[in-house]
Structure formats: structure tokens, C-alpha cells
PyMOL commands that place a pseudoatom at each C-alpha (Angstrom):
pseudoatom trace, name=CA, resn=MET, resi=1, chain=A, elem=C, hetatm=0, pos=[75.161, 51.133, 65.431]
pseudoatom trace, name=CA, resn=ILE, resi=2, chain=A, elem=C, hetatm=0, pos=[75.757, 54.374, 64.653]
pseudoatom trace, name=CA, resn=HIS, resi=3, chain=A, elem=C, hetatm=0, pos=[76.217, 57.037, 67.438]
pseudoatom trace, name=CA, resn=ILE, resi=4, chain=A, elem=C, hetatm=0, pos=[76.100, 60.700, 66.847]
pseudoatom trace, name=CA, resn=VAL, resi=5, chain=A, elem=C, hetatm=0, pos=[77.834, 62.577, 69.948]
pseudoatom trace, name=CA, resn=LEU, resi=6, chain=A, elem=C, hetatm=0, pos=[77.585, 66.393, 70.277]
pseudoatom trace, name=CA, resn=CYS, resi=7, chain=A, elem=C, hetatm=0, pos=[79.881, 68.105, 72.421]
pseudoatom trace, name=CA, resn=GLN, resi=8, chain=A, elem=C, hetatm=0, pos=[78.629, 70.941, 74.277]
pseudoatom trace, name=CA, resn=PRO, resi=9, chain=A, elem=C, hetatm=0, pos=[75.951, 71.898, 71.542]
pseudoatom trace, name=CA, resn=GLU, resi=10, chain=A, elem=C, hetatm=0, pos=[75.485, 75.271, 71.270]
pseudoatom trace, name=CA, resn=ILE, resi=11, chain=A, elem=C, hetatm=0, pos=[72.863, 76.149, 69.028]
pseudoatom trace, name=CA, resn=PRO, resi=12, chain=A, elem=C, hetatm=0, pos=[69.513, 74.644, 69.356]
pseudoatom trace, name=CA, resn=GLN, resi=13, chain=A, elem=C, hetatm=0, pos=[68.347, 74.983, 65.287]
pseudoatom trace, name=CA, resn=ASN, resi=14, chain=A, elem=C, hetatm=0, pos=[71.706, 72.735, 64.369]
pseudoatom trace, name=CA, resn=THR, resi=15, chain=A, elem=C, hetatm=0, pos=[70.703, 70.297, 67.021]
pseudoatom trace, name=CA, resn=GLY, resi=16, chain=A, elem=C, hetatm=0, pos=[67.092, 70.101, 66.022]
pseudoatom trace, name=CA, resn=ASN, resi=17, chain=A, elem=C, hetatm=0, pos=[68.458, 69.233, 62.471]
pseudoatom trace, name=CA, resn=ILE, resi=18, chain=A, elem=C, hetatm=0, pos=[70.582, 66.586, 63.866]
pseudoatom trace, name=CA, resn=MET, resi=19, chain=A, elem=C, hetatm=0, pos=[67.807, 65.122, 65.443]
pseudoatom trace, name=CA, resn=ARG, resi=20, chain=A, elem=C, hetatm=0, pos=[65.976, 64.688, 62.576]
pseudoatom trace, name=CA, resn=THR, resi=21, chain=A, elem=C, hetatm=0, pos=[68.876, 63.315, 60.718]
pseudoatom trace, name=CA, resn=ALA, resi=22, chain=A, elem=C, hetatm=0, pos=[69.167, 60.786, 63.744]
pseudoatom trace, name=CA, resn=VAL, resi=23, chain=A, elem=C, hetatm=0, pos=[65.348, 59.692, 63.267]
pseudoatom trace, name=CA, resn=GLY, resi=24, chain=A, elem=C, hetatm=0, pos=[65.697, 59.525, 59.475]
pseudoatom trace, name=CA, resn=CYS, resi=25, chain=A, elem=C, hetatm=0, pos=[68.733, 57.004, 59.561]
pseudoatom trace, name=CA, resn=GLY, resi=26, chain=A, elem=C, hetatm=0, pos=[68.268, 55.309, 62.902]
pseudoatom trace, name=CA, resn=ALA, resi=27, chain=A, elem=C, hetatm=0, pos=[71.328, 56.633, 65.006]
pseudoatom trace, name=CA, resn=MET, resi=28, chain=A, elem=C, hetatm=0, pos=[71.503, 56.962, 68.453]
pseudoatom trace, name=CA, resn=LEU, resi=29, chain=A, elem=C, hetatm=0, pos=[72.157, 60.828, 69.458]
pseudoatom trace, name=CA, resn=HIS, resi=30, chain=A, elem=C, hetatm=0, pos=[74.103, 61.816, 72.371]
pseudoatom trace, name=CA, resn=LEU, resi=31, chain=A, elem=C, hetatm=0, pos=[74.574, 65.411, 73.588]
pseudoatom trace, name=CA, resn=ILE, resi=32, chain=A, elem=C, hetatm=0, pos=[77.309, 66.300, 76.381]
pseudoatom trace, name=CA, resn=GLU, resi=33, chain=A, elem=C, hetatm=0, pos=[76.902, 68.745, 78.884]
pseudoatom trace, name=CA, resn=PRO, resi=34, chain=A, elem=C, hetatm=0, pos=[76.740, 71.619, 79.229]
pseudoatom trace, name=CA, resn=LEU, resi=35, chain=A, elem=C, hetatm=0, pos=[74.113, 72.451, 76.631]
pseudoatom trace, name=CA, resn=GLY, resi=36, chain=A, elem=C, hetatm=0, pos=[74.075, 76.095, 75.021]
pseudoatom trace, name=CA, resn=PHE, resi=37, chain=A, elem=C, hetatm=0, pos=[70.087, 75.759, 75.202]
pseudoatom trace, name=CA, resn=LYS, resi=38, chain=A, elem=C, hetatm=0, pos=[67.287, 73.876, 77.043]
pseudoatom trace, name=CA, resn=ILE, resi=39, chain=A, elem=C, hetatm=0, pos=[66.327, 70.379, 75.576]
pseudoatom trace, name=CA, resn=ASP, resi=40, chain=A, elem=C, hetatm=0, pos=[62.718, 71.570, 75.594]
pseudoatom trace, name=CA, resn=ASP, resi=41, chain=A, elem=C, hetatm=0, pos=[63.293, 74.902, 73.679]
pseudoatom trace, name=CA, resn=GLN, resi=42, chain=A, elem=C, hetatm=0, pos=[60.952, 75.637, 70.959]
pseudoatom trace, name=CA, resn=LYS, resi=43, chain=A, elem=C, hetatm=0, pos=[63.759, 76.447, 68.621]
pseudoatom trace, name=CA, resn=LEU, resi=44, chain=A, elem=C, hetatm=0, pos=[64.827, 72.793, 68.823]
pseudoatom trace, name=CA, resn=ARG, resi=45, chain=A, elem=C, hetatm=0, pos=[61.319, 71.201, 68.534]
pseudoatom trace, name=CA, resn=ARG, resi=46, chain=A, elem=C, hetatm=0, pos=[60.742, 73.244, 65.696]
pseudoatom trace, name=CA, resn=SER, resi=47, chain=A, elem=C, hetatm=0, pos=[63.849, 72.210, 63.801]
pseudoatom trace, name=CA, resn=ALA, resi=48, chain=A, elem=C, hetatm=0, pos=[63.362, 68.463, 64.639]
pseudoatom trace, name=CA, resn=VAL, resi=49, chain=A, elem=C, hetatm=0, pos=[59.788, 69.212, 63.455]
pseudoatom trace, name=CA, resn=ASP, resi=50, chain=A, elem=C, hetatm=0, pos=[57.363, 66.162, 64.260]
pseudoatom trace, name=CA, resn=TYR, resi=51, chain=A, elem=C, hetatm=0, pos=[59.943, 63.715, 64.388]
pseudoatom trace, name=CA, resn=TYR, resi=52, chain=A, elem=C, hetatm=0, pos=[60.952, 64.266, 68.014]
pseudoatom trace, name=CA, resn=ASP, resi=53, chain=A, elem=C, hetatm=0, pos=[59.062, 61.670, 69.240]
pseudoatom trace, name=CA, resn=HIS, resi=54, chain=A, elem=C, hetatm=0, pos=[60.870, 59.137, 67.268]
pseudoatom trace, name=CA, resn=LEU, resi=55, chain=A, elem=C, hetatm=0, pos=[64.029, 60.515, 68.615]
pseudoatom trace, name=CA, resn=ASN, resi=56, chain=A, elem=C, hetatm=0, pos=[66.384, 58.024, 70.623]
pseudoatom trace, name=CA, resn=PHE, resi=57, chain=A, elem=C, hetatm=0, pos=[68.870, 60.206, 72.367]
pseudoatom trace, name=CA, resn=ASN, resi=58, chain=A, elem=C, hetatm=0, pos=[70.476, 60.604, 75.884]
pseudoatom trace, name=CA, resn=ILE, resi=59, chain=A, elem=C, hetatm=0, pos=[72.012, 63.204, 77.747]
pseudoatom trace, name=CA, resn=HIS, resi=60, chain=A, elem=C, hetatm=0, pos=[75.177, 62.758, 79.464]
pseudoatom trace, name=CA, resn=LYS, resi=61, chain=A, elem=C, hetatm=0, pos=[77.706, 64.910, 82.085]
pseudoatom trace, name=CA, resn=SER, resi=62, chain=A, elem=C, hetatm=0, pos=[81.054, 64.634, 80.514]
pseudoatom trace, name=CA, resn=LEU, resi=63, chain=A, elem=C, hetatm=0, pos=[82.707, 63.099, 77.264]
pseudoatom trace, name=CA, resn=ASP, resi=64, chain=A, elem=C, hetatm=0, pos=[85.204, 61.375, 79.493]
pseudoatom trace, name=CA, resn=VAL, resi=65, chain=A, elem=C, hetatm=0, pos=[82.544, 59.599, 81.422]
pseudoatom trace, name=CA, resn=PHE, resi=66, chain=A, elem=C, hetatm=0, pos=[80.804, 58.766, 78.087]
pseudoatom trace, name=CA, resn=MET, resi=67, chain=A, elem=C, hetatm=0, pos=[83.463, 57.220, 76.414]
pseudoatom trace, name=CA, resn=GLU, resi=68, chain=A, elem=C, hetatm=0, pos=[84.678, 55.024, 79.639]
pseudoatom trace, name=CA, resn=THR, resi=69, chain=A, elem=C, hetatm=0, pos=[80.899, 53.549, 79.974]
pseudoatom trace, name=CA, resn=HIS, resi=70, chain=A, elem=C, hetatm=0, pos=[80.213, 53.064, 75.883]
pseudoatom trace, name=CA, resn=LYS, resi=71, chain=A, elem=C, hetatm=0, pos=[82.472, 50.807, 74.223]
pseudoatom trace, name=CA, resn=GLY, resi=72, chain=A, elem=C, hetatm=0, pos=[82.776, 50.993, 70.263]
pseudoatom trace, name=CA, resn=VAL, resi=73, chain=A, elem=C, hetatm=0, pos=[85.009, 52.537, 67.686]
pseudoatom trace, name=CA, resn=TYR, resi=74, chain=A, elem=C, hetatm=0, pos=[85.407, 56.561, 67.889]
pseudoatom trace, name=CA, resn=PHE, resi=75, chain=A, elem=C, hetatm=0, pos=[86.206, 58.978, 65.150]
pseudoatom trace, name=CA, resn=PHE, resi=76, chain=A, elem=C, hetatm=0, pos=[86.287, 62.609, 66.018]
pseudoatom trace, name=CA, resn=LEU, resi=77, chain=A, elem=C, hetatm=0, pos=[85.807, 65.185, 63.300]
pseudoatom trace, name=CA, resn=THR, resi=78, chain=A, elem=C, hetatm=0, pos=[87.721, 68.347, 63.602]
pseudoatom trace, name=CA, resn=ARG, resi=79, chain=A, elem=C, hetatm=0, pos=[89.443, 70.910, 61.127]
pseudoatom trace, name=CA, resn=TYR, resi=80, chain=A, elem=C, hetatm=0, pos=[92.745, 69.727, 62.366]
pseudoatom trace, name=CA, resn=GLY, resi=81, chain=A, elem=C, hetatm=0, pos=[92.103, 65.489, 61.183]
pseudoatom trace, name=CA, resn=THR, resi=82, chain=A, elem=C, hetatm=0, pos=[94.405, 63.663, 59.860]
pseudoatom trace, name=CA, resn=HIS, resi=83, chain=A, elem=C, hetatm=0, pos=[91.970, 61.810, 57.956]
pseudoatom trace, name=CA, resn=LYS, resi=84, chain=A, elem=C, hetatm=0, pos=[89.262, 62.434, 55.564]
pseudoatom trace, name=CA, resn=HIS, resi=85, chain=A, elem=C, hetatm=0, pos=[85.899, 61.513, 56.503]
pseudoatom trace, name=CA, resn=SER, resi=86, chain=A, elem=C, hetatm=0, pos=[85.289, 59.052, 53.909]
pseudoatom trace, name=CA, resn=GLU, resi=87, chain=A, elem=C, hetatm=0, pos=[88.570, 56.993, 54.455]
pseudoatom trace, name=CA, resn=PRO, resi=88, chain=A, elem=C, hetatm=0, pos=[88.059, 54.708, 57.577]
pseudoatom trace, name=CA, resn=ASN, resi=89, chain=A, elem=C, hetatm=0, pos=[86.307, 51.164, 55.995]
pseudoatom trace, name=CA, resn=TYR, resi=90, chain=A, elem=C, hetatm=0, pos=[83.089, 51.854, 58.163]
pseudoatom trace, name=CA, resn=LYS, resi=91, chain=A, elem=C, hetatm=0, pos=[81.842, 48.390, 56.308]
pseudoatom trace, name=CA, resn=ASP, resi=92, chain=A, elem=C, hetatm=0, pos=[84.005, 46.085, 58.243]
pseudoatom trace, name=CA, resn=ILE, resi=93, chain=A, elem=C, hetatm=0, pos=[83.662, 48.091, 61.649]
pseudoatom trace, name=CA, resn=LYS, resi=94, chain=A, elem=C, hetatm=0, pos=[81.339, 45.118, 63.420]
pseudoatom trace, name=CA, resn=GLU, resi=95, chain=A, elem=C, hetatm=0, pos=[81.260, 47.171, 67.206]
pseudoatom trace, name=CA, resn=ASP, resi=96, chain=A, elem=C, hetatm=0, pos=[79.512, 50.265, 67.703]
pseudoatom trace, name=CA, resn=ILE, resi=97, chain=A, elem=C, hetatm=0, pos=[80.347, 53.435, 65.504]
pseudoatom trace, name=CA, resn=PHE, resi=98, chain=A, elem=C, hetatm=0, pos=[80.764, 56.846, 67.611]
pseudoatom trace, name=CA, resn=LEU, resi=99, chain=A, elem=C, hetatm=0, pos=[80.968, 59.747, 65.495]
pseudoatom trace, name=CA, resn=VAL, resi=100, chain=A, elem=C, hetatm=0, pos=[82.057, 62.665, 67.704]
pseudoatom trace, name=CA, resn=PHE, resi=101, chain=A, elem=C, hetatm=0, pos=[81.466, 65.872, 67.110]
pseudoatom trace, name=CA, resn=GLY, resi=102, chain=A, elem=C, hetatm=0, pos=[82.760, 69.428, 68.978]
pseudoatom trace, name=CA, resn=SER, resi=103, chain=A, elem=C, hetatm=0, pos=[80.626, 72.427, 69.693]
pseudoatom trace, name=CA, resn=GLU, resi=104, chain=A, elem=C, hetatm=0, pos=[79.807, 75.203, 66.941]
pseudoatom trace, name=CA, resn=SER, resi=105, chain=A, elem=C, hetatm=0, pos=[82.524, 77.454, 68.530]
pseudoatom trace, name=CA, resn=HIS, resi=106, chain=A, elem=C, hetatm=0, pos=[85.303, 75.205, 70.190]
pseudoatom trace, name=CA, resn=GLY, resi=107, chain=A, elem=C, hetatm=0, pos=[85.100, 72.008, 68.546]
pseudoatom trace, name=CA, resn=ILE, resi=108, chain=A, elem=C, hetatm=0, pos=[86.337, 68.963, 70.395]
pseudoatom trace, name=CA, resn=ASP, resi=109, chain=A, elem=C, hetatm=0, pos=[88.800, 69.444, 73.152]
pseudoatom trace, name=CA, resn=ARG, resi=110, chain=A, elem=C, hetatm=0, pos=[92.185, 69.488, 71.972]
pseudoatom trace, name=CA, resn=LEU, resi=111, chain=A, elem=C, hetatm=0, pos=[93.851, 67.115, 74.517]
pseudoatom trace, name=CA, resn=VAL, resi=112, chain=A, elem=C, hetatm=0, pos=[90.885, 64.574, 73.345]
pseudoatom trace, name=CA, resn=LEU, resi=113, chain=A, elem=C, hetatm=0, pos=[91.659, 64.884, 69.828]
pseudoatom trace, name=CA, resn=LYS, resi=114, chain=A, elem=C, hetatm=0, pos=[95.658, 64.915, 70.717]
pseudoatom trace, name=CA, resn=ASN, resi=115, chain=A, elem=C, hetatm=0, pos=[95.151, 61.512, 72.534]
pseudoatom trace, name=CA, resn=ASN, resi=116, chain=A, elem=C, hetatm=0, pos=[92.959, 60.091, 69.688]
pseudoatom trace, name=CA, resn=ILE, resi=117, chain=A, elem=C, hetatm=0, pos=[94.760, 61.598, 66.510]
pseudoatom trace, name=CA, resn=GLU, resi=118, chain=A, elem=C, hetatm=0, pos=[94.661, 58.950, 64.443]
pseudoatom trace, name=CA, resn=ARG, resi=119, chain=A, elem=C, hetatm=0, pos=[91.013, 58.549, 64.655]
pseudoatom trace, name=CA, resn=THR, resi=120, chain=A, elem=C, hetatm=0, pos=[90.456, 62.148, 63.809]
pseudoatom trace, name=CA, resn=PHE, resi=121, chain=A, elem=C, hetatm=0, pos=[88.891, 63.162, 60.607]
pseudoatom trace, name=CA, resn=ARG, resi=122, chain=A, elem=C, hetatm=0, pos=[87.785, 66.153, 58.231]
pseudoatom trace, name=CA, resn=ILE, resi=123, chain=A, elem=C, hetatm=0, pos=[85.440, 66.905, 55.800]
pseudoatom trace, name=CA, resn=PRO, resi=124, chain=A, elem=C, hetatm=0, pos=[87.568, 68.034, 52.751]
pseudoatom trace, name=CA, resn=THR, resi=125, chain=A, elem=C, hetatm=0, pos=[86.847, 72.112, 52.117]
pseudoatom trace, name=CA, resn=ASN, resi=126, chain=A, elem=C, hetatm=0, pos=[88.468, 74.878, 50.135]
pseudoatom trace, name=CA, resn=ASP, resi=127, chain=A, elem=C, hetatm=0, pos=[90.348, 77.714, 52.332]
pseudoatom trace, name=CA, resn=LYS, resi=128, chain=A, elem=C, hetatm=0, pos=[87.615, 80.247, 52.194]
pseudoatom trace, name=CA, resn=ILE, resi=129, chain=A, elem=C, hetatm=0, pos=[85.971, 78.580, 55.197]
pseudoatom trace, name=CA, resn=ARG, resi=130, chain=A, elem=C, hetatm=0, pos=[87.254, 77.148, 58.982]
pseudoatom trace, name=CA, resn=SER, resi=131, chain=A, elem=C, hetatm=0, pos=[84.681, 74.446, 58.432]
pseudoatom trace, name=CA, resn=LEU, resi=132, chain=A, elem=C, hetatm=0, pos=[81.034, 73.426, 57.759]
pseudoatom trace, name=CA, resn=ASN, resi=133, chain=A, elem=C, hetatm=0, pos=[77.657, 74.030, 59.683]
pseudoatom trace, name=CA, resn=LEU, resi=134, chain=A, elem=C, hetatm=0, pos=[77.551, 71.213, 62.598]
pseudoatom trace, name=CA, resn=SER, resi=135, chain=A, elem=C, hetatm=0, pos=[74.229, 69.745, 61.242]
pseudoatom trace, name=CA, resn=ASN, resi=136, chain=A, elem=C, hetatm=0, pos=[75.853, 69.552, 57.705]
pseudoatom trace, name=CA, resn=ALA, resi=137, chain=A, elem=C, hetatm=0, pos=[79.068, 67.796, 58.847]
pseudoatom trace, name=CA, resn=VAL, resi=138, chain=A, elem=C, hetatm=0, pos=[77.264, 65.220, 60.805]
pseudoatom trace, name=CA, resn=ALA, resi=139, chain=A, elem=C, hetatm=0, pos=[74.455, 64.572, 58.059]
pseudoatom trace, name=CA, resn=ILE, resi=140, chain=A, elem=C, hetatm=0, pos=[77.687, 64.337, 55.380]
pseudoatom trace, name=CA, resn=THR, resi=141, chain=A, elem=C, hetatm=0, pos=[79.687, 62.074, 57.778]
pseudoatom trace, name=CA, resn=VAL, resi=142, chain=A, elem=C, hetatm=0, pos=[76.499, 59.557, 58.747]
pseudoatom trace, name=CA, resn=PHE, resi=143, chain=A, elem=C, hetatm=0, pos=[75.628, 59.161, 55.374]
pseudoatom trace, name=CA, resn=GLU, resi=144, chain=A, elem=C, hetatm=0, pos=[79.012, 58.186, 54.437]
pseudoatom trace, name=CA, resn=VAL, resi=145, chain=A, elem=C, hetatm=0, pos=[79.186, 55.634, 56.913]
pseudoatom trace, name=CA, resn=LEU, resi=146, chain=A, elem=C, hetatm=0, pos=[75.973, 54.538, 55.586]
pseudoatom trace, name=CA, resn=ARG, resi=147, chain=A, elem=C, hetatm=0, pos=[76.785, 54.583, 51.908]
pseudoatom trace, name=CA, resn=GLN, resi=148, chain=A, elem=C, hetatm=0, pos=[79.718, 52.064, 52.925]
pseudoatom trace, name=CA, resn=ARG, resi=149, chain=A, elem=C, hetatm=0, pos=[77.158, 49.920, 54.812]
pseudoatom trace, name=CA, resn=ASP, resi=150, chain=A, elem=C, hetatm=0, pos=[74.871, 50.121, 51.580]
pseudoatom trace, name=CA, resn=TYR, resi=151, chain=A, elem=C, hetatm=0, pos=[72.543, 51.882, 53.634]
pseudoatom trace, name=CA, resn=GLU, resi=152, chain=A, elem=C, hetatm=0, pos=[71.573, 49.507, 55.674]
pseudoatom trace, name=CA, resn=GLY, resi=153, chain=A, elem=C, hetatm=0, pos=[68.117, 49.410, 57.631]
pseudoatom trace, name=CA, resn=LEU, resi=154, chain=A, elem=C, hetatm=0, pos=[67.301, 52.486, 55.420]
pseudoatom trace, name=CA, resn=ILE, resi=155, chain=A, elem=C, hetatm=0, pos=[64.591, 52.435, 52.361]
pseudoatom trace, name=CA, resn=GLU, resi=156, chain=A, elem=C, hetatm=0, pos=[66.759, 53.200, 49.506]
pseudoatom trace, name=CA, resn=PHE, resi=157, chain=A, elem=C, hetatm=0, pos=[64.831, 52.585, 46.372]
pseudoatom trace, name=CA, resn=GLU, resi=158, chain=A, elem=C, hetatm=0, pos=[61.358, 51.729, 47.581]
pseudoatom trace, name=CA, resn=PRO, resi=159, chain=A, elem=C, hetatm=0, pos=[58.335, 54.346, 46.604]
pseudoatom trace, name=CA, resn=GLU, resi=160, chain=A, elem=C, hetatm=0, pos=[57.535, 57.486, 48.781]
pseudoatom trace, name=CA, resn=THR, resi=161, chain=A, elem=C, hetatm=0, pos=[56.314, 55.779, 51.649]
pseudoatom trace, name=CA, resn=LEU, resi=162, chain=A, elem=C, hetatm=0, pos=[54.057, 58.894, 52.812]
pseudoatom trace, name=CA, resn=LYS, resi=163, chain=A, elem=C, hetatm=0, pos=[52.327, 59.995, 49.630]
pseudoatom trace, name=CA, resn=GLY, resi=164, chain=A, elem=C, hetatm=0, pos=[52.450, 56.975, 47.684]
pseudoatom trace, name=CA, resn=LYS, resi=165, chain=A, elem=C, hetatm=0, pos=[54.456, 55.517, 44.587]
pseudoatom trace, name=CA, resn=ASP, resi=166, chain=A, elem=C, hetatm=0, pos=[52.175, 57.588, 42.377]
pseudoatom trace, name=CA, resn=TYR, resi=167, chain=A, elem=C, hetatm=0, pos=[52.222, 60.946, 43.908]
pseudoatom trace, name=CA, resn=LEU, resi=168, chain=A, elem=C, hetatm=0, pos=[53.810, 62.555, 40.987]
pseudoatom trace, name=CA, resn=LYS, resi=169, chain=A, elem=C, hetatm=0, pos=[52.455, 60.704, 38.531]
pseudoatom trace, name=CA, resn=ASN, resi=170, chain=A, elem=C, hetatm=0, pos=[48.841, 62.137, 39.448]
pseudoatom trace, name=CA, resn=LEU, resi=171, chain=A, elem=C, hetatm=0, pos=[49.845, 65.464, 39.026]
for i in range(1, 171): cmd.bond("trace and resi %d" % i, "trace and resi %d" % (i + 1))
show_as sticks, trace
zoom trace
């Protein structure tokens, strides 16, 4: 299973967008406190749209305790990452995969990064920005894992399931 771990997220709209991504790809979402918003925040629900009820998520008090109690392979996104996000061979990993993302303004704690330096990764960008938007970075990374795993569990080339396969033909 893919787990998305958000450490101290601050912006409800980002978290709402990530919730929608988690629902759409069957990932488990973990929120590490403190949160920069109330979990019932209207902006959060609006970003997650009507998928909120399908969301599988938990809130945790600290990243340290979370990592002690959730076993698997961890990858940490940081602009200081030592590997590209597409470099690990996710297909061969049999354990749960934990993709850890930091807060919008501070990222992941530097000591955590230092202690896991070989599991740090980054999404390549040019030198005009420090980083991508958090929800975009999560989507890029999660779908790289899914791409390498042949989009297991997803409907890849089936007809559109909500409006029907002939939706565009009937215009």
C-alpha cells in the first residue's frame, strides 16, 4: 500500500487536494500534528469535494512515534534530496511505501532528513523556484510510484465510469 504522510500541513486547500488524490489512487493519508487548520475546515472539505467520505486517513501526534509504529519503506521529499523522485525501483518493494512530505513553509525536520539521507528525494525543477506546490509534489510522486507499478488497482484504459463510454460521442 502507498501511504502519503504530511508533516504539519498548514494550508487546508493543499491538504484537501491531497485528500482527493489519495481517494483517487487508493492511498492511505496520514496527517502529523500540529495541523495549520481544523480538520473540519470548510476550505478543506471544499478542496476534497464530495470525495471526503471515501477518504482513508488518520491523524498522528508526532512523526517519530508514527515511524516507530508503522513499518515499511520510507522516502522523504526535500529540495535537498539526494535522489530524483523517479530513481527508486518502487515496483520491487513488497512492504508498504511511505512518502513523507513536510509543511509548506518549513519542509521536513532537518534531523529527520539527516538520519534518512539515503531515502531523501526531490522532484527536479529549474533554479527559479525553491520547490513545487505541496499538492502538486504529492501527486507527481504518488503517480510515479503507481506508474512503476503499472497503475495497480486503478482503471487505466477503461471507459469513463461516471458519464459513460459514449459521453463524447453523443455531443
